[in-house]
N, C-alpha and C positions, 0 to 999 in steps of 0.2 A: 523398564527404564525408558525415560523420555529421549527421543532423538531430535536434536535441534535441527531447524530447517537449514542452517548453514552447512551441516554435515551430511545432508542427504545426497545420495548419488555419488558421482565421481569426484575426484579431487583435482586440484589445480590452483594456481595462484589467484585466479579471478573468479573461479566457480563459487557462487553463492556469496561473494563479497557484496554484490549488488543484485537486485532483481529488477525485472521490467514490469511496471504497472501498465496494463494495456487499456484501462478504462477510457482514457482520453482519446483513444483512437476511434471511439464509437459515440461517446456521449459526454455531455456536461460542460465541455470547454470549447464549443464552437465546431465549425466544420473541420473535418480531417480528410486527408487524401488516402483512400484505401490502398492504392498501390504503394505509396510511400510508407504507410503503416506496416504493411507486410514486409517491405524491404528493411524497415527498421527492426522488426522482429528477427529477420534473418541475420542482420548485422549484429544484433545483440547475442544471438546464439553463436555466431562465428567468433565473437570476442570472449566467449566463455560465460556469458550471463545466461545460465540455464533455467533460472526460475522465471516463469511467466505467470503473472497474476491477472485474473479476470473474475467476472461474476455473471451468473446466469441472467441477472436483471439489468445488466448494462445494455441500454438500448434494446431491451426485451429480446435478448438472445443474439443480437447483432455481434457483440464483442466476442462471444464464444465462437461464433461461426468464422469471424475474422481470424482469431487465433488458430482455429482448426484448419483454415486454408493455409495460414502461414506454416503450420507444422507439416501439412500434407505436401507443400511445395518446397520445403527445406531439404537440403542434402541429407541423406539417410543417417550419416554419422552424427549430425547435429540434432536431427529429430529424435534419435534414440537417447540423447543426453538431456533433452528438454524435460523439465518438471512443471506440472500444472498445479497452480494454487487457485481454487475456485470458491467463491462466496455464493451463498444461496439464501433464500428465505424472504427477500423483499417482494412484496406483492405490488404489481403495477396495473394500470388500466390502459386501454387503447390510446388514450390521449397523452400517455406518458406520465400520468399522475402516480403518486406514491400513496399506498393505502395502509399497510401494516406489515407485520412479519409473521411467518408461519414456521414454527419449529416442531410441529407434531411429527412423530416418527414416520407415519405414512407419507407425509409431505416431504420429509427429508429424502426418502427413497424415490419418490416421484421426481423431485428436482434432480437427483443424481442421474436417473435414467435419461432425462433429456440432455443434461450436460455431457454425458458420455457420447451421446449421438452427435450433438453439435460440434464437439471438439474432435470427434473421430478417433477417440482413444479407447482402450479397454480398461483403463483405470485412471483415477484422479490421484495425484500425489499428495496433496493436502486439501482437505475439504472442511469448510467452516460456515456456520451461520453468520450472516453479515451483522446482525444485531440480535441479541438474545430476545426471544419471544417472551414477553412478560406473562403470558397466559399458559406457558408450558414450562415445567421445571427443566432446567438445563440438563439434569441427569437423563431425562427422556430423549432430548435432542442428541446429546453426545452418545447415549446408548445406541441410538439408531445408526449413527455414523460408525460406531464400533462394530455393529453387525455388518455394515458394508465393508469394513476392514477385514473381518473374518471371511467374507465371501470373495475378497480379492478385487472389489470395485474401487476401493480407496486404500491408500497406503498409510496415511497419517492423518490425525485429527488436529485441526486448528481451532482457534477462537478469533473473534473480531470484536473490538470495542466492548469487552466484557468487564464487569465490575470485579473487584477483588473477591467478593463473596462468590460470584459465579465462576471465577477462575478456580478457586479452591474446590468448589463442589464438582466442577467438571473434571479436575485433576484427580479427584477421589473416585470418579466413575471409570475413567480410562486414561491411558497415557496421552498427554497433550503435547504436540510438537512445538507450537508457537502461538503467540497472540499477535494478531495484526491490529495495529493501532497507530493513530497519528502521532508523530514525534518529529520535531524540528527545533531549530534554534529559538524560534518564537512560539513553539508549542511544546511546553515541557511539563505539563501536568502529571504525566505518568511517573515522574521522578519521585513524587511524594509517597505514593502507596503502591501503585501497580508494579513498577519496575522492581522494587524490593521483593514483592510477593512472587513475581515470575522467577526471579533469581533464586529465591528460597526453594521453589518447586522444580527448578531445572527446566523452565519453559523459556524458549527463545522469543525474540521480538522481531516481527516483520514491520518495519516502520514505513508507513505511507505518509504522503504530504511533506516529504523532507524539504521541498522547495515551496511549501505552503501554497500549492496550486498556482505556482509561477510568481507569487508575490515577492519572494526573496530570491528569485532566479537571477536578478540583475537585468532582466529584459523587459520587465513590466513598467509602464509609464503612466502617469496620472491622467493623460489625455487619451488613453486607449479606449476605443469604443468596443463594447461587449454586446454580443447578440442576445436576443431574448431567451434563447435556450442555453446560454452560458451561466453555469452555477454562480460564477463570480459577480454577475450582475445583481445578485441578491445577497451575496455573502457580506456580513457586517464588516469584515476586515478590508473590503474593497470599496467602502462607501465614504465619501466626503472627507471629513477631518480624520477619520480612522485611516483612510488610505494615505493621506498626506503624512500622518505620523509614522505609519509603517514603512513608507518609502524613505523617510529620514533614517530609519534603522538600517535599511538596505544600503544607503549611502555611507553609513558608518562602517558597515561590513566591507563595502567596496574599497575603502581606504586600506583595510587590512589585506584584502585580496590583491590590490595593486602593489603593495609592498612585497608580496610574495610572488608576484608575477603570474597569478592565476585569476580565474573569474570568480564572481560572487557565488554562482551556482556551485562551483567546485569547492569553495570554502564551506558552503552550507552542507553539502553532501559529506565532505571530509569530517566535518564536526560530528555528524551522526555516526559515521564510521568509528570515530574516536571514542564513542561512549561505551564500547565493549564488543568483544568477539561474539556475544550472544545476540547482537542486533544486526539485521540485514536491511539496509535501506532499499525501498522500492523507488525507482526513478520513472517518472511518467513521460519519458521522451516519446514524441510522436513523429520525429524525423531523425534521419541518420546524423544530421548536423548536431542536433541537441543530444543525441545519444553519445556522440564522440566527446562532446563537452563533459557529459556526466561521467563517462569512463575516465576522463582525465583526473577526476577526484581521487582515483585509486593511487595516483602518483603524488598526491599532496600529503605531506607529513606536517602535522600540527604539533609543535613543541609546547612546553609549558607556557612560555611567553605568549605564543599565539593564542592559546586557550584563555589565558588571563585577559588578553586584549579583546577577544570576542565576548567574554563575559562582561567586560566593562562597556563595550559598545552596545550589546544587546543582552541585558540581564534577564533572568527568568521573570516572566510576567510583563515584559516590556511592550508586547503587542497591544494594539488598540482594537477592540471588537472581538466577539466570540467567533469560534471557527465555523459554526453553522448558524443559519437564521433561527430565531427564537422558536418557531414552530417545529423545527427539527431537533432542537436540543433535548426535548423530552424523550426522544427515542434512544438517546445514548445512555447506556448503563454505566458509563465511566464518568470520571470527573470531566467537566467541560473545558 
């Protein structure tokens, strides 16, 4: 029987309602303050956000070491409740380039060995390949993780950005806890085929990009200067006319948020929460201030009128631009 990621571990009103995506603390969105990042992880754990999501390729191990330090320095009672979700498989080079994905069984076990060491833990709670390796059957990759489960090094098997076919094949190989995939008010492709399939199979969703990399946070402006290492400097949704169009959508959301006395980010997170109890939004807060704002979404109730207003303001497919540059789109096994 599949165990949803929201039901893992302890129980409580806020446990697993939200997870903390730690990637931005190390890579892709400009400089981050390490001390503030660790303080943010501690604040998240203290608030009941026990799910910490990372990847072994985020800044080539930097993010796992940061999460490991945060866990090591957290109060023991909070550290014991923390759950680690780790992605693996992306191959990098010393210059930070992206090469391919490796889902071979021997590579899976090698990646896991290094992650356990960097995180300073004796097991990983949810382990998943970041993108399905097109040269390795998903059954082999998942089978290798299943062996790690049997050996006690991994507790649950996850997937990330997998197609419906690969989801079904993986689920036929071993129990799958959840699929991590992008899902937001302006990114709703999974509603067509993927979400019905995961619900049929009893697989939960960990939704990343719920604020679309800050685009629908209510804090992004058209004149913001992005560094060369910032993913958004190359993302189609943040370019020229696309950005202007998408920020108009944000202003439409802002009107709804203002009427409810909440922020745009809180509306966006609450919308994802409203999609079902099988969906856990990951918030990518890098500071305690942004974390507090995200946590406020848990107190936002969207009634039917609110949901209708949001749908009218930002209907499915309203965003301009794809969610990744063209060169990266081919690596996605899902709908774009």
